[in-house]
C-alpha positions in Angstrom: 103.3 78.8 105.9 103.2 81.9 103.8 100.8 82.8 101.0 103.4 81.9 98.4 104.1 78.4 99.7 100.7 77.0 100.7 98.2 75.2 98.7 94.5 75.8 99.0 92.1 73.1 100.1 90.6 71.2 97.2 87.3 70.7 98.9 84.2 72.0 97.0 83.8 75.8 97.0 81.0 76.9 99.3 78.6 79.1 97.4 76.7 82.0 98.9 72.9 81.9 98.8 71.6 83.6 95.8 70.2 87.2 95.9 67.4 88.7 93.9 68.6 91.3 91.4 67.2 94.1 93.6 69.1 92.9 96.6 72.6 92.9 94.9 74.6 96.0 95.8 78.0 94.8 94.4 78.3 92.3 91.5 81.7 91.2 90.4 81.8 89.0 87.3 84.9 87.2 86.0 87.3 90.0 87.0 91.1 89.8 86.5 93.9 92.2 87.1 97.7 92.0 86.8 100.6 94.3 87.5 104.2 94.6 86.4 106.5 95.2 89.4 110.3 94.8 89.7 110.4 93.5 86.1 107.9 90.7 86.7 104.2 90.3 86.1 102.0 89.6 89.1 98.5 88.2 88.7 96.7 90.0 91.5 93.2 88.7 90.6 92.1 86.0 88.3 88.5 85.3 87.3 87.0 86.6 90.5 83.2 86.3 91.0 81.5 87.8 94.0 78.1 89.1 94.9 77.4 91.3 98.0 73.8 91.6 99.3 72.1 94.7 100.5 72.5 95.5 104.2 75.1 92.9 104.9 78.6 93.1 106.4 80.8 90.9 104.2 84.4 90.2 105.3 87.1 89.8 102.7 89.6 87.4 104.1 92.9 86.2 102.7 96.7 86.1 103.2 99.0 89.0 102.3 99.1 89.4 98.5 95.7 87.6 98.0 94.3 90.6 96.1 92.0 92.2 98.7 93.2 95.8 98.3 93.3 95.5 94.5 89.7 94.3 94.5 88.6 97.2 96.6 90.4 99.7 94.4 88.8 98.2 91.3 85.3 98.5 92.9 85.9 102.2 93.5 87.1 102.8 89.9 90.6 103.8 91.1 92.0 100.9 89.0 90.7 99.4 85.7 90.3 95.6 85.4 92.0 93.7 82.7 88.8 91.8 82.1 85.4 91.1 83.5 82.7 93.5 84.8 82.0 95.2 88.2 78.7 96.9 88.9 77.5 98.8 92.0 73.7 99.0 92.2 73.6 98.1 88.5 76.0 100.8 87.4 79.1 99.6 85.5 82.2 100.9 87.3 84.4 100.9 84.1 81.9 103.0 82.1 80.7 105.4 84.8 83.3 105.5 87.6 82.2 109.0 88.8 78.7 107.8 89.3 79.9 104.8 91.3 82.3 106.9 93.3 79.3 109.1 94.4 77.6 105.9 95.8 80.7 104.4 97.5 82.6 105.3 100.6 86.2 104.0 100.6 88.6 104.0 103.6 92.0 102.6 102.5 94.5 101.1 104.9 96.4 104.4 105.2 93.6 107.0 105.3 94.8 110.5 104.3 94.1 112.5 107.4 95.8 115.9 107.5 97.6 115.9 110.8 98.1 119.7 111.0 94.4 120.2 110.7 91.9 119.8 113.5 89.2 117.2 113.6 86.7 119.8 112.5 88.9 121.0 109.7 89.4 117.5 108.4 85.7 117.0 108.3 85.2 120.3 106.4 87.9 119.4 103.9 86.3 116.0 103.1 82.9 117.5 103.0 84.2 119.9 100.3 85.8 117.1 98.4 82.6 115.0 98.5 80.4 117.9 97.5 78.3 118.0 100.7 76.1 121.1 100.7 76.9 123.5 103.6 73.3 123.4 104.8 73.5 119.6 105.2 76.7 119.5 107.1 75.8 120.5 110.7 73.3 117.7 111.2 75.7 115.2 109.6 78.6 116.3 111.7 76.6 116.0 114.9 75.6 112.4 114.0 79.2 111.4 113.1 80.6 112.9 116.2 78.0 111.2 118.3 78.7 107.9 116.6 82.4 108.1 116.9 82.6 109.7 120.3 84.8 112.5 118.9 82.5 115.4 119.8 84.8 116.6 122.7 87.8 116.7 120.4 86.7 118.7 117.3 89.4 121.4 118.0 92.2 118.9 118.5 94.8 118.5 115.8 94.4 115.1 114.0 98.1 114.4 114.6 97.6 114.5 118.4 94.9 111.8 118.4 95.5 108.3 119.5 95.6 105.5 116.8 92.1 104.4 117.6 90.7 108.0 117.4 92.5 108.6 114.1 90.8 105.5 112.7 87.4 106.8 113.9 88.1 110.2 112.4 89.1 108.5 109.1 85.8 106.6 109.1 83.9 109.8 109.9 85.5 111.6 107.0 84.6 108.7 104.7 81.0 109.0 105.9 80.4 112.8 105.6 78.2 111.8 102.6 76.3 108.7 103.5 77.2 106.0 100.9 75.2 103.0 99.7 78.3 100.8 99.8 81.1 101.3 102.4 84.5 99.7 101.7 86.9 99.4 104.6 90.4 98.1 103.9 91.7 96.6 107.2 90.1 99.4 109.3 91.2 98.0 112.7 94.9 97.4 112.0 97.2 98.8 114.6 94.4 99.7 117.1 93.8 98.2 120.5 90.8 95.9 121.3 88.8 98.6 122.9 89.0 100.8 119.8 88.3 97.8 117.6 85.2 97.0 119.5 84.1 100.7 119.2 84.7 100.6 115.4 82.6 97.5 115.0 79.8 99.1 117.0 79.9 102.0 114.5 79.8 99.6 111.5 76.8 97.7 112.8 75.0 100.9 113.7 75.4 102.1 110.1 74.0 98.8 108.9 71.0 98.8 111.3 70.1 102.4 111.1 70.9 103.3 107.5 70.7 99.8 105.8 74.3 100.4 104.6 76.2 97.6 102.8 79.7 97.0 104.1 82.6 95.2 102.5 85.7 95.1 104.8 89.0 93.3 104.8 90.6 92.3 108.1 93.7 90.6 109.4 91.8 89.6 112.6 90.1 86.3 112.0 88.0 86.6 115.1 86.5 89.7 113.5 85.5 87.7 110.5 83.1 85.8 112.8 81.2 89.1 113.3 80.4 89.4 109.6 77.2 88.1 108.0 79.3 86.5 105.3 82.9 86.1 104.5 84.7 85.6 101.1 88.0 83.8 101.1 90.6 85.1 98.6 93.8 83.2 97.9 96.3 84.1 95.2 93.8 86.3 93.5 91.0 83.7 93.4 87.8 83.3 95.5 87.9 80.0 97.4 84.4 80.3 98.8 81.7 82.7 100.1 79.3 81.9 102.9 78.6 82.6 106.6 81.5 82.1 109.0 79.5 79.4 110.8 79.2 77.4 107.5 83.0 77.5 107.1 83.5 76.4 110.7 81.1 73.5 110.4 83.3 71.9 107.7 86.0 71.3 110.4 83.6 69.4 112.7 85.5 66.5 114.3 89.0 67.8 113.5 89.7 70.3 116.3 91.2 69.5 119.7 92.9 71.1 122.7 96.0 69.5 124.3 97.4 70.0 127.8 100.6 68.5 129.0 101.4 69.1 132.8 105.0 70.1 133.4 105.7 71.2 129.8 105.9 74.8 128.7 103.2 75.6 126.2 105.7 76.9 123.6 107.6 73.6 123.7 104.3 71.7 123.5 103.2 73.7 120.5 106.5 73.2 118.7 106.4 69.4 119.4 102.8 69.1 118.1 103.3 71.3 115.1 105.5 68.7 113.4 103.5 65.6 114.2 101.9 63.7 111.3 98.3 64.7 110.6 98.6 68.1 112.4 97.5 71.0 110.1 97.7 73.7 112.8 98.9 74.0 116.3 98.4 77.3 118.1 98.7 78.4 121.7 95.3 79.2 123.2 95.4 80.0 126.9 97.2 77.3 128.8 96.5 74.7 126.1 97.5 74.1 122.5 94.7 74.1 119.9 95.1 71.5 117.2 93.5 71.2 113.8 93.9 67.7 112.2 93.8 66.7 108.6 90.9 64.3 109.0 88.1 63.3 111.4 89.8 60.2 112.7 90.4 60.8 116.5 94.2 61.0 117.0 95.8 58.9 119.7 97.4 60.9 122.5 100.4 58.5 122.8 101.1 58.9 119.1 101.0 62.7 119.3 103.0 62.9 122.5 104.7 59.5 123.1 107.1 61.0 125.7 104.4 62.6 127.8 102.0 60.0 129.2 100.2 62.7 131.3 99.1 64.7 128.2 95.3 65.2 127.7 93.6 65.5 124.4 90.0 66.7 124.2 87.7 67.7 121.3 86.7 71.4 121.0 84.2 73.1 118.7 85.7 74.4 115.4 86.0 78.1 114.7 86.3 80.2 111.6 90.0 80.6 112.0 90.5 76.8 112.0 88.7 76.6 108.6 90.7 79.4 107.1 94.0 77.9 108.2 93.1 74.4 107.1 92.0 75.5 103.7 95.4 77.2 103.1 97.5 74.5 104.7 95.9 71.4 103.2 98.4 69.3 101.4 101.4 71.4 102.6 104.4 69.5 103.8 105.6 70.7 107.2 108.6 72.9 106.7 110.4 71.7 109.8 113.8 72.5 108.4 113.3 76.3 108.6 112.3 76.3 112.2 113.2 73.0 113.9 115.2 72.6 117.0 117.8 69.8 116.9 115.2 67.3 118.0 111.5 67.2 118.3 111.4 65.3 121.6 109.6 67.8 123.9 112.1 67.1 126.6 114.9 68.3 124.3 113.4 71.8 124.0 115.1 73.1 127.0 115.1 76.8 127.6 118.5 78.2 128.8 116.6 80.8 130.9 117.7 82.1 134.3 116.3 84.1 137.1 118.8 86.9 136.6 117.1 90.0 135.0 118.6 91.3 131.8 116.2 94.2 131.6 115.6 96.3 134.8 113.2 99.2 134.8 112.8 101.1 138.1 110.4 104.0 138.7 110.9 105.3 135.1 109.1 108.4 134.0 109.1 110.2 130.7 107.6 113.7 130.5 106.9 115.8 127.4 106.3 119.3 128.9 103.6 118.7 131.5 102.4 115.5 129.9 103.5 112.2 131.3 103.8 109.6 128.6 105.3 107.1 131.1 104.7 107.4 134.9 106.5 105.4 137.6 106.9 102.2 135.6 108.8 99.3 137.2 109.4 95.7 135.9 112.1 93.1 135.2 112.6 90.7 132.3 114.7 87.6 132.7 117.0 85.9 130.2 115.1 83.8 127.7 111.7 85.3 128.7 109.1 86.5 126.3 107.6 89.6 128.0 104.6 91.4 126.5 103.7 95.1 126.9 100.0 95.5 126.2 97.9 98.6 126.3 95.5 100.9 124.5 96.8 103.3 121.8 98.7 106.0 123.6 99.3 104.0 126.7 103.1 104.6 126.7 104.3 101.2 125.2 106.3 102.7 122.3 107.8 105.4 124.5 108.9 102.7 127.0 110.4 100.8 124.1 112.3 103.8 122.8 113.8 104.4 126.2 114.9 100.8 126.6 116.5 100.9 123.2 118.5 104.0 124.2 116.7 106.1 121.5 115.0 108.3 124.1 116.2 109.4 127.5 114.0 108.9 130.5 113.0 112.0 132.5 113.7 110.1 135.8 114.2 106.6 137.1 116.7 103.8 136.2 116.9 101.6 133.1 119.4 98.8 132.7 119.7 96.6 129.7 122.2 93.6 129.6 123.8 95.1 132.7 124.3 98.5 131.1 122.9 101.7 132.6 121.2 103.4 129.6 121.8 106.9 131.0 125.6 106.4 130.9 126.3 103.9 128.0 123.3 103.7 125.7 125.5 103.0 122.6 127.1 100.0 124.3 123.7 98.6 125.2 122.4 99.1 121.6 125.1 96.8 120.3 123.5 93.9 122.2 119.9 94.7 121.2 117.9 93.9 118.1 115.0 96.3 117.3 112.1 95.8 115.0 109.8 98.8 114.8 106.1 99.1 114.0 106.7 100.4 110.5 109.5 98.0 109.6 112.5 100.3 109.3 113.5 99.1 105.8 114.9 101.2 103.0 112.2 100.9 100.3 114.4 101.8 97.4 116.9 99.1 98.3 116.4 95.4 97.5 116.0 92.8 100.2 119.7 91.8 99.7 120.9 95.4 99.9 118.9 96.0 103.1 120.7 93.0 104.7 124.0 94.3 103.5 123.3 97.7 104.9 122.1 96.5 108.3 124.9 94.0 108.7 127.4 96.8 108.1 125.6 99.1 110.4 125.9 96.5 113.2 129.7 96.3 112.5 129.9 93.0 110.6 132.5 92.6 107.9 134.3 90.1 105.7 133.4 86.5 106.0 131.3 87.0 109.1 129.1 89.5 107.2 128.8 87.2 104.2 127.9 84.2 106.4 125.1 86.1 108.2 123.6 87.4 105.0 123.6 83.9 103.5 122.0 82.7 106.8 119.3 85.3 106.6 118.4 84.6 103.0 118.2 80.9 103.6 116.5 81.0 107.1 113.9 83.5 106.1 113.4 82.1 102.6 114.2 85.3 100.9 116.4 84.0 98.1 113.9 84.4 95.4 113.0 87.9 96.7 116.7 89.0 97.1 116.6 91.4 94.2 113.1 92.8 94.8 112.9 96.3 96.2 111.6 96.1 99.8 108.8 98.6 99.0 107.4 96.0 96.5 107.6 93.0 98.9 104.3 91.6 100.2 103.8 92.6 103.9 104.7 89.1 105.1 108.0 89.2 103.3 108.6 92.7 104.7 108.1 91.4 108.1 110.6 88.5 107.5 113.2 90.9 106.1 112.8 93.3 109.0 113.2 90.5 111.6 116.3 89.2 109.7 117.8 92.7 109.7 117.2 92.9 113.5 119.0 89.6 114.0 122.0 90.1 111.8 124.4 90.7 114.8 122.9 87.9 116.9 121.6 90.1 119.7 121.0 88.9 123.2 117.8 91.0 123.5 115.1 91.5 120.9 112.6 94.4 121.0 109.6 93.9 118.8 107.1 96.9 118.6 103.8 95.6 117.1 105.7 93.4 114.6 102.5 91.6 113.4 100.3 94.6 112.8 98.5 94.1 109.5 100.1 90.8 108.8 97.9 87.9 107.9 97.4 84.8 110.3 99.7 82.6 108.3 102.6 85.1 108.5 101.9 85.6 112.2 102.1 81.9 112.9 105.4 81.7 111.0 106.7 84.8 112.9 105.8 83.4 116.3 107.4 80.1 115.6 110.7 81.9 115.0 110.3 84.0 118.1 109.5 81.0 120.3 112.6 79.2 119.1 114.8 82.2 119.7 113.4 82.4 123.3 114.1 78.7 123.8 117.7 79.3 122.9 118.1 82.1 125.4 117.2 85.3 123.5 115.2 87.7 125.7 112.2 89.1 123.8 110.2 92.2 124.7 107.1 92.7 122.5 104.1 94.9 122.1 101.0 93.6 120.3 97.3 94.4 119.8 96.5 90.7 119.0 95.3 89.4 122.4 95.7 85.8 121.4 99.4 86.5 120.7 99.7 87.7 124.3 99.1 84.1 125.3 102.6 83.3 123.8 104.2 85.5 126.4 105.6 84.2 129.7 104.5 87.4 131.5 102.6 90.5 130.6 102.4 94.1 131.7 99.2 95.9 130.7 99.6 99.7 130.5 97.1 102.6 130.4 97.8 106.4 130.6 101.5 105.6 131.0 101.1 103.4 134.1 101.1 99.6 134.6 97.7 98.4 135.5 98.5 94.7 135.8 101.7 92.5 135.8 101.8 88.7 135.7 101.4 85.6 133.6 98.5 85.5 131.1 96.7 83.0 133.4 97.1 85.3 136.4 95.8 88.3 134.6 92.8 86.4 133.2 92.1 85.0 136.7 92.0 88.5 138.2 89.4 89.5 135.6 86.9 86.8 136.5 83.4 88.1 137.3 79.9 86.6 137.8 79.2 87.6 134.2 82.4 86.1 132.7 83.6 83.0 134.7 86.5 82.3 132.3 87.5 85.5 130.5 89.6 85.5 127.4 92.7 87.7 127.3 90.8 90.2 125.2 88.0 90.3 127.8 90.5 90.7 130.6 92.3 93.5 128.8 89.0 95.4 128.1 87.9 95.0 131.7 91.2 96.4 133.0 91.1 99.4 130.6 87.4 100.2 131.3 88.0 100.0 135.1 90.9 102.4 134.7 88.8 104.8 132.6 86.0 104.8 135.1 88.5 105.5 137.9 89.9 108.4 135.9 86.4 109.8 135.3 85.5 109.5 139.0 88.7 111.3 140.1 
């Protein structure tokens, strides 16, 4: 299910409608680029052709390692192509890179804000770097601060902004000189749905008010549907370029939703995912969404022979279905890497219990006079997948660090696996696996050396250590990457390695802090399939995520804001509570935004 193991669809490539020469802002002709890394040559791009029209938002979509970032760096003249030609508004990038750079705004994935400078000082620095005349700055600053909502925070240090505010400041710094072409490399990674919505509002305001052309890459496929056009990249090649609706239409008659009363949705998904003809099976609300390999209607009794009460109904296709189908077509299901002992849904029995293995009672964490966490209480039971959701700065990561014994609480009680963290944090940590946002790998060590280090750190030795390392290499399909430095691994492989390291000592409880941030949809599906099987075998999982569809995988959720829990319950309960005359059946993202906005309005009123 990763970018290295899937085969693209062989259906005809969809061509974008032609533009007149005056309407083409970015023209990429037969461009190729390769790199040598870890003593092997990697073909990042091969014979890429792409044309971007004026005043359009074009999404660049593809798995990890598809070549999206490489393509953007070539467009800005930061890299030189091995062959082919790139022009921006008719100017050849290779011949006149400085001229092109004056026309292009580029916000990379890790934008270089200076965290010890204020918002205003960052703007001034980038205005200096981009040669903006002092007389032109005040009006531009006012417009950018109005657009981003950062006007009240110009004297705040950048390092003290939330993740979403940092992204908006990065975008403002990119825009201190208004570019003809704006390149955004995954601008919404790691930010909450409210901040993502605000960033998209800014992008479309730029297009509408300034006729700016935007090329952006994103890991959120629902965001691709907001683009005028999308271009699909796979292993350095363009599979197609067209409107999202055109891609979706190709899946007409191949998408369904399945419900099975009395069966847990994780078990239903696992069962369906290995059935013949199933290209994709993903949890969506209380149902499992299916993508089939052809338009012949499947028989319910063939898909779920042991569940006569199952219901199968057609649903409209979406862009994500098309994206996944193109990359999965022709791939054999890799059941061996994930499977339970049987695929009878009745055999997927969860050894869960009602006894709590995580107990949080009236916990608070204060930094000076600031409360990062305030009076938080919840339990998590054995074998449960429990999600902590919230806007950036809500207190999720602080709560995680306290539960892992890495940060003491100011007051309240925390018990993990029956251990009081205030008295025996080290004993509790021996029973916990922890995977951080940034994947705490040692970049200069190979994948194998990281596994060796973490297994030793968890106290494994001798034959037990060797057996667990062999298990990790095999189970996470890391054998061919064993000698590659972890810093050079594609993001999806870094995620696999980080999870393998967290599981070396077979922990009872697994803490996952935004583990899928920035990872493409294929890697996310693979990751969640592993997590679901761990939960079915009794491992307790506590996870934070900004992907609202992933929240549907959780048994229960706690939504946090300003250090407090706003809502606690199953995904269905939380969505039900968010119903309104305007939205009769809210999605999880709509429910999340409604809760956060209600909290913000309450805070403003008080």
